[in-house]
C-alpha positions in Angstrom: -0.1 -0.1 0.1 1.5 3.5 -1.2 1.7 5.8 1.6 2.1 9.5 0.9 1.6 13.0 2.3 -1.6 14.6 1.2 -2.5 18.3 1.2 -5.9 19.5 1.7 -7.8 22.8 2.8 -10.4 24.0 5.1 -13.1 26.6 5.0 -14.4 27.4 8.3 -15.0 29.9 11.3 -14.0 29.4 14.8 -16.1 30.5 17.8 -15.0 33.4 19.8 -15.2 33.1 23.7 -12.9 33.8 26.6 -9.4 34.6 25.9 -8.5 32.9 22.5 -4.8 31.7 21.7 -4.2 31.3 18.0 -1.6 31.5 15.4 -4.1 32.6 12.8 -4.5 36.2 11.8 -8.1 36.4 12.7 -9.4 33.9 15.4 -13.1 34.6 14.3 -13.0 34.1 10.6 -10.3 31.5 9.6 -10.6 31.2 6.0 -8.4 28.7 4.6 -7.1 28.6 1.0 -6.4 25.2 -0.9 -3.4 23.1 -0.2 -3.5 23.6 3.5 -1.9 20.7 5.7 0.2 17.7 5.1 -1.0 14.5 6.5 0.3 10.9 6.6 -2.4 9.0 4.6 -3.3 6.9 1.9 -6.4 8.2 0.2 -7.5 9.9 3.2 -7.2 6.7 5.4 -5.0 8.0 8.3 -1.8 6.4 9.8 -0.4 7.2 13.4 0.1 11.0 13.4 0.6 13.7 16.0 0.4 17.4 15.4 1.9 20.0 17.8 1.3 23.7 18.3 3.0 25.9 21.0 1.9 29.0 22.7 4.3 31.1 24.9 1.7 32.3 27.6 4.0 35.3 28.6 3.5 36.8 25.0 1.8 40.2 25.9 0.0 39.8 22.6 -2.1 37.1 24.0 -3.7 39.5 26.6 -3.6 37.0 29.5 -4.0 38.6 32.7 -2.8 37.0 36.0 -0.3 34.1 36.7 -2.4 31.2 35.5 -4.4 30.4 32.2 -7.3 28.1 32.7 -8.0 26.2 29.5 -11.6 25.1 28.9 -11.6 24.1 25.1 -9.3 23.3 22.2 -10.6 23.9 18.6 -9.1 22.1 15.6 -9.9 22.0 12.0 -11.5 18.9 10.2 -11.2 18.6 6.5 -13.3 15.3 6.5 -14.4 12.5 8.5 -16.3 9.9 6.6 -16.9 6.3 6.4 -17.7 5.9 10.0 -19.9 7.5 12.5 -17.0 9.1 14.4 -13.1 8.9 14.7 -11.2 9.0 18.1 -8.8 12.1 18.3 -6.7 12.6 21.5 -5.8 16.1 22.9 -2.8 16.4 25.2 -1.6 19.7 26.9 1.9 20.0 28.1 3.6 22.9 30.0 7.4 23.5 29.7 10.0 26.2 29.9 11.9 24.7 26.9 11.9 25.7 23.3 9.7 22.9 21.7 10.9 20.4 20.5 14.0 20.3 22.7 13.8 17.4 25.1 10.3 16.3 24.0 11.5 12.9 22.7 12.0 11.8 26.3 9.4 14.4 28.0 12.5 15.9 29.6 11.2 19.2 31.2 7.7 18.7 30.0 4.7 18.1 32.3 1.5 16.6 31.0 -1.2 18.8 32.3 -4.3 17.1 30.7 -5.2 14.3 28.2 -8.6 13.7 26.6 -9.8 11.6 23.9 -12.9 12.5 21.8 -15.1 10.7 19.3 -15.3 13.2 16.7 -18.4 13.0 14.7 -18.3 12.5 10.8 -18.1 16.1 9.2 -16.6 18.0 6.5 -14.9 21.7 6.4 -15.7 22.4 10.0 -13.9 23.4 13.3 -14.5 20.9 16.1 -14.6 22.3 19.7 -13.4 19.8 22.4 -13.8 20.3 26.0 -10.4 19.9 28.1 -9.6 21.4 31.4 -6.1 22.4 32.5 -4.4 25.2 34.4 -1.0 26.5 33.0 1.3 29.0 34.6 1.6 32.1 32.4 5.3 31.9 32.6 5.2 28.7 30.8 4.9 27.6 27.2 1.8 25.8 26.3 2.3 22.6 24.0 -1.1 21.4 22.4 -0.9 18.0 20.7 -3.6 16.6 18.4 -3.1 12.9 17.8 -4.9 9.9 16.2 -4.1 6.3 15.5 -4.1 4.4 12.2 -7.6 3.2 11.0 -7.7 -0.4 12.6 -10.3 -1.6 10.1 -8.1 -1.0 7.1 -11.3 0.1 5.3 -12.7 3.2 3.6 -12.6 5.5 6.5 -11.3 9.0 5.6 -9.8 11.1 8.6 -8.2 14.3 7.4 -7.5 17.4 9.9 -7.7 20.9 8.5 -5.4 23.7 8.0 -3.9 26.2 5.7 -0.5 27.1 4.2 -0.7 31.1 4.5 -3.0 32.3 7.3 -0.7 31.4 10.3 2.5 33.2 11.9 3.3 30.1 13.9 4.4 26.7 13.2 2.8 23.2 13.3 5.1 20.2 14.0 4.1 16.6 13.2 5.3 13.2 13.9 4.3 10.4 11.5 6.3 7.4 11.8 4.7 5.6 8.9 5.9 8.3 6.6 9.3 8.4 8.2 8.8 11.5 10.4 10.1 10.2 13.7 10.8 13.5 15.6 8.7 16.5 15.6 9.2 18.4 12.2 7.4 21.5 11.0 5.1 21.2 8.2 6.8 23.8 6.5 10.0 21.9 6.4 8.3 18.7 5.0 6.5 20.9 2.3 9.9 22.2 1.4 11.4 18.8 1.0 8.5 17.8 -1.2 8.9 20.9 -3.4 5.9 22.8 -1.9 6.0 26.6 -0.6 4.0 27.9 2.4 4.0 28.0 6.2 1.4 24.9 6.3 -0.3 24.9 9.7 -3.1 23.1 11.5 -6.1 25.4 12.3 -6.0 25.3 16.0 -7.4 27.6 18.8 -7.2 27.5 22.5 -10.0 28.8 24.8 -9.4 29.9 28.2 -9.4 32.7 30.8 -6.6 34.2 32.9 -7.0 34.8 36.6 -6.6 38.4 38.0 -5.9 40.0 41.2 -7.7 43.2 42.5 -5.6 45.4 40.3 -6.5 43.5 37.2 -10.2 43.5 38.0 -10.2 47.2 38.5 -8.3 47.6 35.3 -11.2 45.9 33.4 -13.0 49.3 33.8 -10.9 50.5 31.0 -12.8 51.0 27.6 -11.6 51.2 23.9 -13.6 52.5 21.1 -14.5 52.3 18.3 -13.5 48.5 18.0 -13.2 47.5 15.1 -11.8 50.7 14.0 -10.6 52.1 10.7 -7.9 54.5 12.5 -8.6 56.5 15.8 -9.1 54.5 19.0 -10.1 56.4 22.2 -8.8 54.8 25.4 -11.0 55.6 28.6 -10.7 54.4 32.1 -12.0 55.1 35.6 -8.5 56.4 36.7 -5.9 58.3 34.9 -4.3 56.5 31.9 -0.4 56.6 32.4 0.9 54.6 29.4 -0.6 52.8 26.3 1.5 50.2 24.5 0.3 48.8 20.9 1.7 45.2 19.9 0.8 43.5 16.6 -0.4 39.7 16.5 3.3 38.4 16.8 3.8 40.5 20.0 6.0 43.1 18.2 5.5 46.7 19.6 4.7 49.2 16.9 5.3 52.8 17.3 2.2 55.0 17.2 1.7 58.8 18.1 -0.6 59.3 21.2 -3.0 62.2 20.3 -4.9 64.5 22.8 -7.8 63.1 24.8 -6.1 59.7 25.1 -6.8 58.9 21.4 -4.5 56.4 19.4 -4.1 57.0 15.5 -3.9 53.3 13.9 -4.4 54.6 10.4 -0.9 54.0 9.3 -1.1 50.1 10.3 -2.2 47.3 8.1 -5.5 45.6 8.7 -5.5 43.0 11.4 -5.5 42.4 15.1 -3.6 44.6 17.7 -3.1 44.4 21.4 -3.3 47.6 23.6 -1.5 47.3 27.0 -3.1 50.0 29.1 -1.4 51.1 32.4 -3.4 53.3 34.8 -3.5 54.1 38.6 -5.8 50.9 38.9 -3.4 48.5 37.3 -2.6 47.0 33.8 -4.8 45.6 31.2 -4.6 44.3 27.8 -7.3 44.7 25.3 -7.6 43.3 21.7 -8.5 45.8 18.8 -9.3 44.8 15.3 -8.1 47.4 12.5 -10.1 47.2 9.3 
């Protein structure tokens, strides 16, 4: 039986809620272009595979407040599940201080925080939301593993996860022993080895909330408007605003002029998602602003 890497695509929309961790430019409308993700499969029938995505929780761009992040759901793209009523997919959450995949082969320096297997129903071109609970310290790196085993029946079951080659600024790693990928390797690397271009990535979102002390709760009184915006954003709070820092989706701070009356001019920036970190007498708060 010939085994090969297949490329495929997903058109879907993710559900917003809580504090969303994602490497995709827009966590609410994750439009995926053709040739999205690489899979170790034969005609869509799956072989043992794992996909890994990492999130540095200390990145200010994620807007997590407090010293812990409480995960409630993981969302991942499904290109197609057919030929059976459902297919078992396992989610594992790890915390680490290391740069993945350093040490992962022996789990040296990694803590398994949660593991859950879900019978994902047959579906096409969708994002599946799976409940999974874990609490991760915000000075750690969160590693999310999505894995499945080979179809034991050898039948006509198709199980393909969904992704895209352009809409992500992060990386997806995979391990697929049947296809000779024995250590975590980025999909972009595998694509290049096969003459394909693009930053292939699994569509994946983590939903959760940070915990806040008194200062963080008081800082929630900060208001930004209009949001979405085409340019000017007004920052208001119950206490005096001392400093506003703006970062793009990668966490890179961008330089913007501060106008009178606590207005920030974003008209020079490209459309996308930005994160405002507002420091006031009541504390520090981070807000997401969409520029369009």
